[in-house]
Residue, then its C-alpha position, 0 to 999 in steps of 0.5 A: x482347646x478352649x473355644x469361646x464363641x461369645x463373651x465369657x464370664x471371667x469368674x467362671x474362667x478363673x474358677x475353671x483354672x483354679x480347679x484344674x491347676x497349672x497347665x503345660x499347654x492351653x490353646x484357645x479361640x477367644x471372643x472376650x471376657x466380661x471383665x479382665x481376668x485376675x492377674x493372679x489366675x493360674x491361667x497366666x502360669x500356663x507353660x505354653x499358651x496359644x490364643x487367637x483373639x479379636x479383642x482387647x483381652x489379648x493385650x491384657x493376657x500377654x501383659x500378665x503371661x508368666x509362662x515360657x512360650x506364647x503365641x497370640x494371633x490378634x489384629x488389635x496389637x499395636x507396635x506401641x503395646x509390643x515395644x512397651x512389653x519388650x522394653x519391660x523385658x529388657x529391664x527385667x520387669x516382664x516375665x523372666x521365664x519367657x523363652x519364646x513369643x510369637x505375635x501374628x498381627x498386622x503392623x504398619x509395614x512402613x514403620x515396622x522394623x525402623x520403629x522397633x530398631x529405634x525404640x529397642x536398640x536392635x543389633x545385628x549378629x556379627x558376620x562370624x555368628x550364623x543366624x539361628x533358626x527358631x522353630x515356630x509354634x503351629x496352631x491347631x486351629x489353622x486350616x490347610x489354606x493358612x500355611x505358615x513357615x515352620x521356622x524363621x532365621x533371626x539375625x537380629x537381637x536385643x539385650x536385657x539389662x543383665x546381658x541376656x540375648x533375645x533374638x527378635x524378628x519383626x515383619x508386618x505380619x509377625x513378631x518372633x522373640x526367642x530368649x537365649x540363655x546366653x549373655x551378649x558378652x558370652x555370645x561375642x567371646x565364643x562366636x556362638x549363640x548356641 
């Protein structure tokens, strides 16, 4: 676990990841960098990345993430940032390696699902397909008072321009996105999301 209680020198951070190479798992409590991290830093290729951040760097880190699974806990995410990123995913312009994304934040509860549904063309799984259960990634920095569910059932999805399905759950507290390596056509023909 990497903990930054104050602003960190971006160059030191980049040098550290250059020295240790690509990582399978990184969890960090973060207070900020003195400048944006180089988008080519090995940090962004971490396979599983968990970040708790209280500043604008969280959005930048998510935009440049190239790994498979990310969990971000930050109050500064806006729906527009997240929707823009998912629109890029739909066009295959953002992280084709992404398998799961979890964003813990506070979104406007009155607009949350409607805004995402309108902007991303969210679809509901047909009644013949049981909504899959997605396992959530638990953060090591959580205390016993912050008990979150370990899984979520997701009955809604979006599709990438190549047909790949991404399950999407949006609530005022959390967004969960889980990419399935199946196209919408295959899903509907087999009546299965597995």
